[in-house]
Residue frames as qw, qx, qy, qz and C-alpha x, y, z in Angstrom:
[[0.809, 0.062, -0.274, 0.516, -75.20, -51.60, 59.68],
 [0.394, -0.873, -0.065, 0.279, -73.63, -49.36, 62.45],
 [0.540, 0.756, -0.133, 0.344, -70.69, -47.12, 61.46],
 [0.742, -0.284, -0.215, 0.568, -67.30, -47.24, 63.07],
 [0.040, 0.925, 0.072, 0.370, -66.44, -43.79, 64.38],
 [0.625, -0.067, -0.351, 0.694, -63.52, -42.10, 66.10],
 [0.165, -0.888, -0.164, -0.395, -64.03, -39.27, 68.60],
 [0.260, 0.303, -0.561, 0.725, -62.61, -37.60, 71.70],
 [0.607, -0.563, -0.475, -0.298, -64.23, -38.38, 74.95],
 [0.233, -0.564, 0.529, -0.590, -64.11, -37.55, 78.70],
 [0.642, -0.094, -0.760, -0.036, -63.93, -40.73, 80.75],
 [0.483, -0.569, -0.527, 0.406, -64.19, -39.03, 84.17],
 [0.059, -0.985, -0.159, -0.042, -64.40, -35.56, 85.58],
 [0.465, -0.774, 0.302, 0.306, -60.71, -35.57, 86.43],
 [0.679, -0.029, 0.548, 0.487, -59.27, -37.07, 83.20],
 [0.105, 0.462, -0.396, -0.787, -58.17, -35.20, 80.07],
 [0.817, 0.425, 0.135, -0.366, -60.21, -36.06, 76.94],
 [0.245, -0.398, 0.813, 0.346, -58.69, -38.81, 74.82],
 [0.392, 0.188, -0.674, -0.597, -59.45, -40.77, 71.68],
 [0.572, 0.068, 0.703, -0.417, -62.52, -43.06, 71.75],
 [0.243, 0.091, -0.765, -0.590, -63.61, -45.53, 69.09],
 [0.405, 0.243, 0.697, -0.540, -67.35, -46.28, 69.02],
 [0.175, 0.301, 0.814, 0.466, -70.18, -47.21, 66.74],
 [0.346, 0.150, 0.043, -0.925, -72.75, -44.77, 65.42],
 [0.615, 0.229, 0.657, -0.372, -76.22, -46.38, 64.99],
 [0.330, 0.223, 0.781, 0.481, -77.40, -47.97, 61.81],
 [0.136, 0.005, -0.250, -0.959, -79.26, -45.65, 59.42],
 [0.308, 0.442, 0.732, -0.418, -83.00, -45.37, 60.25],
 [0.373, 0.621, 0.602, 0.336, -85.54, -44.47, 57.57],
 [0.002, 0.966, 0.222, 0.131, -85.59, -40.84, 58.76],
 [0.638, -0.594, 0.142, 0.469, -81.86, -40.42, 59.41],
 [0.475, 0.848, -0.195, 0.129, -79.17, -38.34, 57.88],
 [0.857, -0.310, 0.111, 0.396, -75.62, -39.71, 58.11],
 [0.337, 0.918, -0.088, 0.188, -72.81, -37.24, 57.63],
 [0.719, 0.069, -0.270, 0.637, -69.11, -36.71, 57.92],
 [0.304, -0.907, -0.167, 0.238, -68.38, -34.06, 60.62],
 [0.568, 0.609, -0.004, 0.554, -66.20, -31.33, 59.13],
 [0.099, 0.420, -0.337, 0.837, -66.12, -28.74, 61.95],
 [0.532, -0.618, -0.578, 0.021, -67.30, -28.62, 65.53],
 [0.080, -0.760, 0.169, -0.622, -67.43, -25.60, 67.80],
 [0.492, -0.112, -0.709, 0.492, -66.26, -25.72, 71.41],
 [0.406, -0.710, -0.272, -0.507, -68.92, -24.57, 73.86],
 [0.144, -0.481, 0.608, -0.614, -68.51, -23.75, 77.54],
 [0.862, -0.150, 0.103, -0.473, -71.14, -26.42, 78.02],
 [0.845, 0.297, -0.436, 0.087, -68.73, -28.97, 76.67],
 [0.245, 0.430, -0.635, 0.593, -66.29, -28.09, 79.52],
 [0.535, -0.310, 0.376, -0.690, -69.10, -28.22, 82.16],
 [0.951, 0.023, -0.078, -0.298, -70.30, -31.65, 80.89],
 [0.720, 0.374, -0.538, 0.229, -66.79, -33.07, 80.59],
 [0.198, 0.293, -0.656, 0.667, -66.04, -32.08, 84.19],
 [0.385, -0.487, -0.784, 0.004, -69.48, -33.04, 85.54],
 [0.074, 0.107, -0.302, 0.944, -70.11, -29.51, 86.90],
 [0.537, -0.183, -0.105, -0.817, -73.72, -30.02, 86.72],
 [0.430, -0.190, 0.798, -0.377, -73.76, -33.49, 88.24],
 [0.792, 0.306, 0.312, -0.426, -75.45, -35.25, 85.37],
 [0.359, 0.625, -0.629, -0.292, -72.67, -36.46, 83.10],
 [0.946, -0.052, 0.309, -0.075, -72.65, -40.13, 82.09],
 [0.034, -0.714, 0.638, 0.287, -69.21, -41.37, 81.07],
 [0.412, -0.164, 0.251, 0.860, -67.71, -41.72, 78.55],
 [0.249, 0.832, 0.340, -0.361, -69.00, -38.50, 77.09],
 [0.484, 0.161, 0.396, 0.763, -68.21, -37.22, 73.61],
 [0.055, 0.655, 0.307, -0.689, -68.98, -33.54, 73.76],
 [0.118, -0.149, 0.495, 0.848, -69.84, -31.15, 70.88],
 [0.281, 0.623, 0.716, -0.141, -73.12, -29.58, 69.84],
 [0.243, 0.802, -0.118, -0.532, -72.04, -26.97, 67.28],
 [0.621, -0.087, 0.722, 0.292, -71.65, -29.25, 64.22],
 [0.536, 0.659, -0.175, -0.499, -71.23, -28.75, 60.53],
 [0.532, -0.203, 0.794, 0.213, -70.80, -31.67, 58.16],
 [0.400, 0.333, -0.535, -0.665, -71.33, -33.15, 54.65],
 [0.852, 0.036, 0.288, -0.437, -74.07, -35.71, 54.01],
 [0.057, -0.371, 0.894, 0.244, -72.93, -39.22, 53.05],
 [0.175, -0.223, -0.927, -0.246, -76.09, -41.14, 53.22],
 [0.422, -0.111, 0.177, -0.882, -79.83, -40.62, 53.87],
 [0.368, 0.126, 0.890, -0.238, -82.61, -42.93, 54.97],
 [0.140, 0.336, 0.796, 0.484, -85.36, -44.03, 52.52],
 [0.029, -0.802, -0.596, 0.019, -87.91, -41.52, 54.02],
 [0.312, -0.563, -0.020, 0.765, -85.65, -38.46, 54.05],
 [0.421, 0.770, 0.449, 0.170, -86.92, -35.70, 51.72],
 [0.036, -0.993, 0.002, 0.110, -84.91, -32.53, 52.58],
 [0.228, -0.749, 0.574, 0.240, -81.34, -33.68, 52.22],
 [0.932, 0.357, -0.054, -0.024, -79.24, -35.65, 49.83],
 [0.840, -0.167, 0.106, 0.506, -75.66, -37.01, 49.55],
 [0.517, 0.340, 0.142, 0.773, -73.22, -34.01, 49.31],
 [0.210, -0.850, -0.258, -0.409, -75.31, -31.51, 51.05],
 [0.270, 0.223, -0.549, 0.759, -73.70, -29.34, 53.82],
 [0.545, -0.644, -0.461, -0.276, -75.78, -29.67, 56.99],
 [0.029, 0.454, -0.508, 0.731, -75.63, -28.44, 60.50],
 [0.640, -0.467, -0.609, -0.037, -76.68, -29.90, 63.87],
 [0.125, -0.668, 0.286, -0.676, -77.06, -27.91, 67.11],
 [0.176, -0.376, 0.719, -0.558, -77.79, -28.77, 70.69],
 [0.662, 0.042, 0.609, -0.434, -80.60, -31.30, 70.20],
 [0.112, 0.218, -0.845, -0.476, -81.20, -34.29, 67.90],
 [0.288, -0.356, -0.848, -0.268, -84.80, -35.35, 68.78],
 [0.313, -0.024, 0.450, -0.836, -87.98, -34.58, 70.66],
 [0.424, 0.282, 0.826, -0.242, -91.45, -36.01, 70.82],
 [0.017, 0.028, -0.554, -0.832, -92.62, -33.83, 67.88],
 [0.244, -0.463, -0.795, -0.307, -96.23, -34.22, 69.19],
 [0.256, -0.607, -0.547, 0.516, -96.70, -31.84, 72.02],
 [0.166, 0.944, 0.283, -0.034, -97.85, -28.25, 71.84],
 [0.242, -0.827, 0.303, 0.408, -94.32, -26.83, 72.08],
 [0.462, -0.143, 0.709, 0.514, -92.94, -29.04, 69.30],
 [0.372, 0.655, 0.613, 0.238, -95.90, -28.15, 67.14],
 [0.018, 0.985, 0.084, -0.150, -94.95, -24.50, 67.68],
 [0.639, 0.615, -0.228, 0.400, -91.41, -25.07, 66.53],
 [0.255, -0.764, 0.437, -0.401, -90.13, -24.82, 70.11],
 [0.894, 0.041, -0.447, 0.007, -88.64, -28.33, 70.32],
 [0.338, 0.354, -0.596, 0.636, -86.09, -27.14, 72.92],
 [0.376, -0.196, 0.475, -0.771, -89.12, -26.85, 75.32],
 [0.577, -0.071, -0.746, -0.325, -90.60, -30.29, 74.45],
 [0.660, -0.495, 0.161, -0.541, -92.97, -31.35, 77.19],
 [0.984, -0.176, 0.002, 0.013, -91.37, -34.80, 77.27],
 [0.487, -0.693, 0.387, 0.366, -87.87, -33.33, 77.11],
 [0.620, 0.703, -0.315, -0.151, -85.66, -32.99, 73.98],
 [0.940, -0.117, 0.122, 0.295, -82.90, -35.35, 73.31],
 [0.135, -0.883, 0.335, 0.300, -79.53, -33.48, 73.63],
 [0.642, 0.661, -0.377, -0.089, -76.89, -33.97, 71.08],
 [0.539, 0.274, -0.734, 0.310, -74.68, -35.65, 73.62],
 [0.074, 0.049, -0.783, 0.616, -74.98, -37.19, 77.07],
 [0.586, 0.089, 0.171, -0.787, -78.67, -37.76, 76.53],
 [0.487, 0.010, 0.873, -0.020, -80.56, -41.11, 76.09],
 [0.149, 0.032, -0.689, -0.708, -81.71, -41.96, 72.62],
 [0.587, 0.003, 0.217, -0.780, -85.53, -42.05, 72.47],
 [0.857, 0.159, -0.333, -0.361, -85.63, -45.45, 70.83],
 [0.775, 0.170, -0.568, 0.221, -82.70, -47.41, 72.30],
 [0.607, -0.794, -0.028, 0.014, -81.83, -45.56, 75.49],
 [0.798, 0.041, -0.008, 0.602, -78.21, -45.47, 74.38],
 [0.224, -0.782, -0.071, 0.577, -76.38, -42.22, 75.28],
 [0.551, 0.820, 0.073, 0.136, -75.93, -39.80, 72.38],
 [0.677, -0.297, 0.170, 0.651, -72.42, -38.88, 71.43],
 [0.149, 0.895, 0.132, -0.400, -71.58, -35.46, 70.13],
 [0.560, 0.828, -0.041, -0.006, -69.63, -33.66, 67.41],
 [0.170, -0.752, 0.628, 0.108, -66.08, -34.24, 68.68],
 [0.694, 0.025, 0.716, 0.067, -66.06, -37.15, 66.21],
 [0.146, -0.203, 0.681, 0.688, -65.52, -38.01, 62.52],
 [0.236, -0.211, -0.798, -0.513, -69.16, -39.12, 61.81],
 [0.277, 0.120, 0.602, -0.740, -72.67, -38.60, 63.01],
 [0.135, -0.361, -0.830, -0.404, -76.27, -39.84, 62.40],
 [0.150, 0.244, 0.440, -0.851, -79.16, -37.54, 63.20],
 [0.307, 0.608, 0.723, -0.112, -82.91, -37.52, 62.55],
 [0.330, 0.486, 0.446, 0.675, -83.87, -35.47, 59.47],
 [0.186, -0.875, -0.389, -0.223, -86.02, -33.10, 61.41],
 [0.489, -0.833, 0.027, 0.256, -83.09, -31.92, 63.51],
 [0.618, -0.008, 0.331, 0.713, -80.69, -31.34, 60.65],
 [0.121, 0.852, 0.143, -0.488, -80.30, -27.82, 59.36],
 [0.695, 0.582, 0.228, 0.357, -79.51, -26.46, 55.93],
 [0.440, -0.499, 0.113, 0.738, -76.31, -24.44, 55.73],
 [0.459, 0.844, 0.200, -0.190, -77.07, -21.55, 53.29],
 [0.724, 0.374, 0.089, 0.573, -74.71, -20.81, 50.42],
 [0.174, 0.771, -0.098, 0.605, -72.28, -18.05, 51.23],
 [0.606, -0.741, 0.198, -0.213, -71.96, -18.93, 54.89],
 [0.296, 0.596, -0.722, 0.190, -68.32, -19.82, 55.64],
 [0.885, -0.249, -0.361, -0.157, -68.58, -23.41, 56.91],
 [0.630, 0.145, -0.524, 0.554, -65.31, -23.09, 58.80],
 [0.027, 0.142, -0.398, 0.906, -66.82, -20.34, 61.05],
 [0.528, -0.310, -0.360, -0.704, -70.46, -21.31, 61.03],
 [0.550, -0.175, -0.804, 0.142, -70.40, -24.00, 63.70],
 [0.163, -0.144, -0.573, 0.790, -70.68, -21.64, 66.77],
 [0.367, -0.144, -0.216, -0.893, -73.85, -20.22, 65.31],
 [0.597, -0.208, -0.716, -0.297, -75.57, -23.44, 66.38],
 [0.539, -0.519, -0.585, 0.312, -75.27, -22.66, 70.03],
 [0.307, -0.337, -0.151, 0.877, -73.60, -19.33, 70.78],
 [0.041, -0.078, -0.401, -0.912, -75.39, -17.75, 67.90],
 [0.410, -0.450, -0.628, -0.485, -78.92, -19.08, 68.39],
 [0.466, -0.476, -0.602, 0.441, -78.77, -18.72, 72.22],
 [0.155, -0.349, -0.124, 0.916, -78.32, -14.95, 71.75],
 [0.133, -0.116, -0.549, -0.817, -80.52, -14.58, 68.60],
 [0.287, -0.483, -0.817, -0.128, -83.59, -16.14, 70.24],
 [0.230, -0.638, -0.515, 0.524, -84.10, -13.61, 73.08],
 [0.073, -0.268, 0.248, 0.928, -83.34, -10.76, 70.63],
 [0.227, -0.213, -0.694, -0.649, -86.17, -11.95, 68.50],
 [0.308, -0.518, -0.792, 0.101, -88.55, -12.72, 71.37],
 [0.210, -0.670, -0.339, 0.626, -88.21, -9.21, 72.74],
 [0.437, 0.796, 0.393, 0.145, -88.57, -7.68, 69.30],
 [0.388, -0.618, 0.189, 0.657, -85.28, -5.99, 68.96],
 [0.545, 0.638, 0.407, 0.361, -85.01, -3.73, 66.00],
 [0.343, 0.446, -0.001, 0.827, -84.03, -0.24, 65.00],
 [0.298, -0.649, 0.050, -0.699, -84.18, 2.10, 67.98],
 [0.857, -0.437, -0.273, -0.013, -83.93, -0.72, 70.52],
 [0.065, -0.794, 0.508, -0.329, -81.53, -0.12, 73.41],
 [0.964, -0.089, -0.250, 0.018, -79.66, -3.42, 74.11],
 [0.263, -0.751, 0.587, -0.149, -77.02, -4.02, 76.77],
 [0.893, 0.140, -0.426, 0.039, -74.79, -7.05, 76.58],
 [0.504, -0.745, 0.410, -0.151, -73.18, -8.20, 79.81],
 [0.720, -0.264, 0.589, 0.254, -69.91, -10.19, 79.16],
 [0.528, 0.719, -0.304, -0.335, -67.99, -10.23, 75.89],
 [0.443, -0.304, 0.829, 0.158, -67.00, -13.85, 75.41],
 [0.156, 0.103, 0.900, 0.394, -68.32, -16.56, 73.04],
 [0.056, 0.688, 0.722, -0.031, -72.04, -15.66, 73.69],
 [0.073, -0.786, -0.188, 0.584, -71.52, -11.94, 74.26],
 [0.091, -0.384, 0.466, 0.792, -69.67, -11.17, 71.02],
 [0.037, 0.331, 0.845, 0.419, -72.52, -12.91, 69.05],
 [0.036, -0.768, -0.567, 0.296, -75.07, -10.92, 70.96],
 [0.086, -0.674, 0.080, 0.729, -73.39, -7.76, 69.90],
 [0.085, -0.123, 0.693, 0.705, -73.07, -8.69, 66.30],
 [0.006, -0.437, -0.858, -0.269, -76.64, -9.80, 65.99],
 [0.065, -0.769, -0.489, 0.406, -78.24, -7.00, 67.87],
 [0.091, -0.551, 0.262, 0.787, -76.18, -4.44, 65.84],
 [0.055, 0.019, 0.789, 0.611, -77.32, -6.15, 62.61],
 [0.021, -0.629, -0.777, -0.006, -80.92, -5.80, 63.76],
 [0.105, 0.677, 0.182, 0.705, -80.42, -2.05, 64.09],
 [0.574, -0.763, -0.287, 0.084, -80.25, -1.72, 67.81],
 [0.090, 0.801, -0.415, 0.422, -78.00, 0.63, 69.76],
 [0.906, -0.172, -0.358, 0.146, -75.76, -1.79, 71.51],
 [0.173, -0.818, 0.428, -0.344, -73.80, -1.22, 74.80],
 [0.755, 0.044, -0.611, 0.233, -71.34, -3.70, 76.06],
 [0.516, -0.759, 0.169, -0.360, -71.27, -3.90, 79.92],
 [0.813, 0.178, -0.459, 0.310, -68.05, -5.09, 81.44],
 [0.652, -0.662, -0.222, 0.296, -66.14, -4.92, 84.72],
 [0.407, -0.539, 0.206, 0.708, -63.31, -3.05, 83.11],
 [0.470, 0.772, -0.049, -0.425, -62.59, -1.12, 79.98],
 [0.431, -0.430, 0.712, 0.351, -60.07, -3.65, 78.77],
 [0.422, 0.283, 0.805, 0.306, -62.33, -4.87, 75.93],
 [0.235, 0.721, 0.207, -0.618, -63.62, -1.43, 74.87],
 [0.171, 0.524, -0.560, -0.618, -61.80, -1.37, 71.53],
 [0.082, 0.018, 0.978, 0.189, -62.80, -4.93, 70.83],
 [0.276, 0.547, 0.693, -0.380, -66.47, -4.23, 71.59],
 [0.297, 0.700, -0.049, -0.648, -66.44, -1.37, 69.10],
 [0.086, 0.376, -0.771, -0.506, -64.92, -3.51, 66.38],
 [0.127, 0.211, 0.969, -0.022, -67.67, -6.04, 66.94],
 [0.094, -0.510, -0.603, -0.606, -70.42, -3.45, 66.42],
 [0.344, -0.649, -0.549, 0.398, -71.02, -2.00, 69.86],
 [0.113, 0.832, 0.194, 0.508, -72.05, 1.67, 69.98],
 [0.306, -0.781, 0.262, -0.478, -71.21, 2.28, 73.69],
 [0.646, 0.074, -0.682, 0.335, -69.28, 0.75, 76.46],
 [0.489, -0.708, 0.070, -0.505, -70.19, 0.78, 80.15],
 [0.396, 0.287, -0.770, 0.410, -67.86, -0.21, 82.98],
 [0.640, -0.538, -0.506, -0.212, -69.99, -1.88, 85.69],
 [0.644, -0.330, -0.380, 0.576, -67.40, -0.96, 88.42],
 [0.170, 0.191, 0.048, 0.966, -67.70, 2.71, 87.56],
 [0.023, -0.507, -0.764, 0.397, -70.41, 3.80, 90.02],
 [0.140, 0.523, 0.030, -0.840, -70.94, 7.27, 88.51],
 [0.223, 0.199, -0.688, -0.662, -71.30, 5.85, 85.01],
 [0.112, -0.305, -0.946, 0.021, -73.80, 3.18, 86.30],
 [0.084, 0.580, 0.525, -0.617, -75.94, 5.87, 87.96],
 [0.211, 0.469, -0.235, -0.825, -75.98, 7.92, 84.74],
 [0.238, 0.079, -0.849, -0.465, -77.00, 4.77, 82.79],
 [0.262, 0.247, 0.802, -0.476, -80.08, 4.07, 84.97],
 [0.531, 0.565, 0.501, -0.385, -83.30, 3.21, 83.19],
 [0.213, 0.672, -0.387, -0.594, -81.54, 3.31, 79.74],
 [0.027, 0.207, -0.921, -0.330, -81.99, -0.18, 78.39],
 [0.764, 0.046, -0.157, -0.624, -85.00, -2.01, 76.84],
 [0.993, -0.029, -0.107, -0.047, -83.24, -5.32, 77.02],
 [0.156, -0.740, 0.653, -0.045, -80.11, -6.62, 78.68],
 [0.930, 0.145, -0.326, -0.083, -78.61, -9.97, 77.52],
 [0.436, -0.713, 0.533, -0.133, -76.53, -11.43, 80.32],
 [0.844, 0.369, -0.385, -0.055, -74.05, -13.95, 78.90],
 [0.076, -0.632, 0.703, -0.317, -71.88, -14.51, 81.91],
 [0.783, -0.004, -0.566, -0.257, -71.55, -18.27, 82.43],
 [0.472, -0.059, -0.734, 0.485, -70.82, -18.31, 86.13],
 [0.348, -0.739, -0.536, 0.214, -72.56, -17.16, 89.40],
 [0.290, 0.167, -0.052, 0.941, -72.65, -13.44, 89.67],
 [0.006, -0.487, -0.522, 0.700, -74.55, -10.51, 91.10],
 [0.188, 0.561, 0.593, 0.546, -77.55, -9.11, 89.05],
 [0.186, -0.802, -0.433, 0.367, -78.39, -6.32, 91.53],
 [0.230, -0.479, 0.223, 0.818, -76.01, -3.83, 89.76],
 [0.105, 0.096, 0.700, 0.700, -77.79, -4.40, 86.39],
 [0.010, 0.614, 0.787, -0.056, -81.44, -4.18, 87.39],
 [0.017, 0.784, 0.256, -0.565, -81.57, -0.36, 87.75],
 [0.146, -0.293, 0.557, 0.763, -80.12, -0.11, 84.21],
 [0.114, 0.391, 0.866, 0.290, -83.45, -1.41, 82.85],
 [0.256, -0.146, -0.060, -0.954, -86.20, 1.02, 81.77],
 [0.596, 0.070, 0.467, -0.650, -89.84, 0.53, 82.86],
 [0.871, 0.282, 0.204, -0.346, -91.09, -2.81, 81.59],
 [0.475, 0.630, -0.611, -0.062, -87.66, -3.83, 80.35],
 [0.972, -0.206, 0.067, -0.093, -86.05, -7.22, 80.89],
 [0.010, -0.681, 0.729, 0.071, -82.70, -8.75, 81.61],
 [0.950, 0.124, -0.128, -0.256, -82.36, -12.22, 80.03],
 [0.485, -0.578, 0.656, 0.033, -80.04, -14.83, 81.43],
 [0.853, 0.441, -0.206, -0.189, -78.39, -16.97, 78.77],
 [0.364, 0.591, -0.675, 0.249, -75.12, -17.93, 80.44],
 [0.112, -0.280, 0.815, -0.495, -75.22, -19.06, 84.03],
 [0.733, -0.247, -0.494, -0.397, -77.32, -22.15, 84.74],
 [0.593, -0.215, -0.649, 0.425, -77.65, -22.64, 88.55],
 [0.368, -0.752, -0.420, 0.351, -77.66, -20.61, 91.63],
 [0.275, 0.661, 0.042, 0.697, -77.25, -16.79, 91.68],
 [0.192, 0.029, -0.473, 0.860, -76.66, -14.21, 94.40],
 [0.037, 0.629, 0.705, -0.326, -79.74, -13.05, 96.37],
 [0.150, 0.481, 0.431, 0.749, -81.83, -10.59, 94.37],
 [0.043, 0.325, 0.371, -0.869, -83.14, -7.16, 95.64],
 [0.221, 0.521, 0.789, 0.238, -86.63, -7.08, 94.27],
 [0.005, -0.728, -0.299, 0.617, -87.18, -3.47, 94.80],
 [0.045, 0.397, -0.457, -0.795, -85.93, -2.28, 91.33],
 [0.026, -0.174, -0.903, -0.391, -88.17, -4.98, 89.85],
 [0.028, -0.627, -0.752, 0.200, -91.35, -4.12, 91.70],
 [0.054, -0.704, -0.135, 0.696, -90.92, -0.32, 91.48],
 [0.150, 0.550, -0.421, -0.706, -90.06, -0.24, 87.84],
 [0.876, 0.300, 0.213, -0.312, -91.94, -3.29, 86.51],
 [0.272, 0.656, -0.682, -0.175, -88.60, -4.78, 85.51],
 [0.975, -0.020, 0.050, -0.217, -88.17, -8.52, 84.74],
 [0.202, -0.519, 0.819, 0.136, -85.56, -11.21, 85.02],
 [0.909, 0.269, 0.057, -0.314, -86.01, -13.99, 82.40],
 [0.498, -0.365, 0.737, 0.273, -84.11, -16.92, 81.07],
 [0.705, 0.562, -0.162, -0.400, -83.66, -18.25, 77.55],
 [0.767, -0.199, 0.557, 0.248, -82.17, -21.51, 76.34],
 [0.225, -0.120, 0.652, 0.714, -81.42, -22.31, 72.76],
 [0.503, 0.292, -0.051, -0.812, -84.08, -22.03, 70.07],
 [0.808, 0.246, 0.517, -0.137, -86.27, -24.51, 68.09],
 [0.603, 0.095, 0.589, 0.530, -85.34, -25.83, 64.69],
 [0.353, 0.801, 0.404, 0.267, -87.30, -23.17, 62.66],
 [0.116, -0.991, 0.035, 0.051, -85.75, -20.29, 64.49],
 [0.611, -0.461, 0.485, 0.423, -82.25, -21.87, 64.30],
 [0.569, 0.360, 0.559, 0.484, -82.71, -22.18, 60.55],
 [0.128, 0.947, 0.261, 0.137, -83.81, -18.51, 60.51],
 [0.443, -0.806, 0.256, 0.297, -80.70, -17.53, 62.31],
 [0.638, -0.110, 0.554, 0.523, -78.46, -19.31, 59.74],
 [0.403, 0.652, 0.489, 0.418, -80.29, -17.59, 56.89],
 [0.156, -0.982, -0.103, 0.034, -80.09, -14.21, 58.67],
 [0.506, -0.675, 0.352, 0.406, -76.39, -14.55, 59.13],
 [0.614, 0.183, 0.569, 0.515, -75.80, -15.64, 55.63],
 [0.224, 0.850, 0.379, 0.291, -77.78, -12.59, 54.34],
 [0.176, -0.981, 0.057, -0.058, -76.04, -10.12, 56.71],
 [0.638, 0.501, -0.433, 0.393, -72.58, -11.80, 56.59],
 [0.443, -0.706, 0.364, -0.415, -72.42, -12.37, 60.27],
 [0.862, 0.062, -0.478, 0.158, -70.01, -14.95, 61.56],
 [0.678, -0.727, 0.028, 0.108, -68.37, -15.58, 64.96],
 [0.134, 0.802, -0.572, 0.106, -64.70, -14.72, 65.62],
 [0.979, -0.181, 0.060, -0.068, -62.97, -18.08, 65.71],
 [0.074, -0.701, 0.707, 0.057, -59.70, -19.83, 66.34],
 [0.908, 0.162, -0.301, -0.244, -59.27, -23.12, 64.54],
 [0.370, -0.570, 0.715, -0.168, -57.69, -25.99, 66.48],
 [0.462, 0.178, -0.853, -0.165, -56.84, -29.65, 66.05],
 [0.797, -0.409, -0.314, -0.314, -58.88, -32.23, 67.90],
 [0.789, -0.079, -0.443, 0.418, -55.74, -33.34, 69.73],
 [0.245, 0.275, -0.258, 0.893, -55.52, -29.85, 71.25],
 [0.442, -0.617, -0.459, -0.462, -58.88, -29.87, 72.97],
 [0.661, -0.537, -0.413, 0.324, -57.55, -30.17, 76.50],
 [0.390, -0.058, -0.036, 0.918, -55.40, -27.11, 76.05],
 [0.125, -0.405, -0.367, -0.828, -58.37, -25.35, 74.58],
 [0.554, -0.643, -0.515, -0.119, -60.45, -26.25, 77.62],
 [0.575, -0.423, -0.285, 0.639, -57.85, -24.87, 79.96],
 [0.177, 0.071, 0.145, 0.971, -57.58, -21.62, 77.94],
 [0.279, -0.531, -0.543, -0.588, -61.37, -21.36, 77.73],
 [0.573, -0.617, -0.507, 0.183, -61.62, -21.52, 81.56],
 [0.441, -0.387, -0.082, 0.805, -59.20, -18.64, 81.70],
 [0.338, 0.863, 0.233, -0.295, -61.23, -16.60, 79.13],
 [0.229, -0.567, 0.534, 0.584, -58.13, -16.91, 76.86],
 [0.386, 0.305, 0.765, 0.416, -60.00, -17.23, 73.50],
 [0.218, 0.514, 0.040, -0.829, -61.27, -14.60, 71.03],
 [0.498, -0.281, 0.351, -0.742, -64.03, -15.72, 70.88],
 [0.911, 0.016, 0.237, -0.337, -64.71, -19.29, 69.96],
 [0.273, -0.377, 0.850, 0.247, -62.65, -22.41, 69.32],
 [0.843, 0.344, -0.062, -0.409, -63.62, -24.44, 66.27],
 [0.632, -0.300, 0.701, 0.136, -62.26, -28.00, 65.80],
 [0.543, 0.493, -0.519, -0.440, -61.11, -29.01, 62.28],
 [0.871, -0.168, 0.403, -0.224, -62.19, -32.68, 62.42],
 [0.794, 0.526, -0.301, 0.046, -59.86, -33.59, 59.52],
 [0.009, 0.678, -0.666, 0.311, -57.17, -33.55, 62.22],
 [0.745, -0.250, 0.541, -0.300, -58.57, -36.83, 63.62],
 [0.925, 0.361, 0.115, -0.036, -58.09, -38.53, 60.33],
 [0.490, 0.758, -0.369, 0.223, -54.45, -37.33, 59.93],
 [0.440, -0.672, 0.562, -0.195, -52.98, -38.63, 63.19]]
C-alpha cells in the first residue's frame, strides 16, 4: 500500500515552492520506509527548482540531505529495523552490477544512478521525490547508518556538502603535512576546511576579500589568502598540493593554477557547466591538473559519517521551518547563510 505524504514542491521555474500532497510507493521487499526528521538545503535544490540546468521535471520535491527514523522495513531488509536513525544522500538506486557499483562507486554507475529527486525510478519510471517531505521510502542499499553521538539536527548536510568535499580529500591522500587550499567559504567550503583540518592538513582559505578571515580561522583554517591581492598571490605560487574549488558559479581558474605545486591538482566540486577559457601554460609547464569530483559512493559516505562522529565534525547550520524555504532560497542565492540551512520537518506537521 502506498503512503500519503506531504511535501513542498516547485511547480515551475518561476513559482515559489508550495505544499504538495503525493503518494510514496508501496514498500518493496528491500525497502526502508522512514519518517523524515531533518533535511538540508543544498544549492542544487535551488538550481533544480529553477531549472538552471534545463532538466527539471515538474512538480519537483527537492532535498537530498536527509535524516530520518525508520518506521517499516521490507521482508528482505537485514541492516535496519524500526526505530533506527538513518540517512539518505544524493542517490537512491543504481544498477549494482557494473564495475563502478562493485567498487562502491555507485555515483559513477555505468547505467546512471537514480537521484534522490527529479530522477526516474528504475522499476516504475515515476519521478523520485526528495526530502522536503514528511516520509520517504528508499532501497536498503542506499540507506546509511547514523552513528551514535552524531547530532542528527546538524548531520543532514554531511550527506552532500560533507561527502562532496570529503571524497576528493581522500582520493588525493590528504593527511598530516598536506597543503590544502579551499576556494570559497560557503556550504561546501566550510566543510572542506573542517574535514581537511581534521585530517591534519595545513589549510588555507582562498577568497576574494578578507571579510571571512576571522570565520575561516574559527573553522580550522591555518592561513588566509586574498585572491585579489596580486603580491600575496605571487608569494603563494607553487604552495599547494591540492586546491578544492567549491564556488558554485562560473568563474576564472587561471588565477589559481599557479598556486599549485608540481603534480598538484585543483578539484572542481561546485560549478557544473561552462567555465572561462583556461590558459594551459601553468598546467603543461608544472604538470598541474584540473579535475572534477561529484559525491561519493555509499561505502565512502558511511566512512564520512563515522569519521565525523569520531572527530565531532558537524556543519554550521541554521534551522528553518519548511514554510520558510522560499526565503531561504533567496538568502542562499545572496550567500546570506552561515553556512547551511536545515529544515525541521516537524514544521510540516504543525501547520
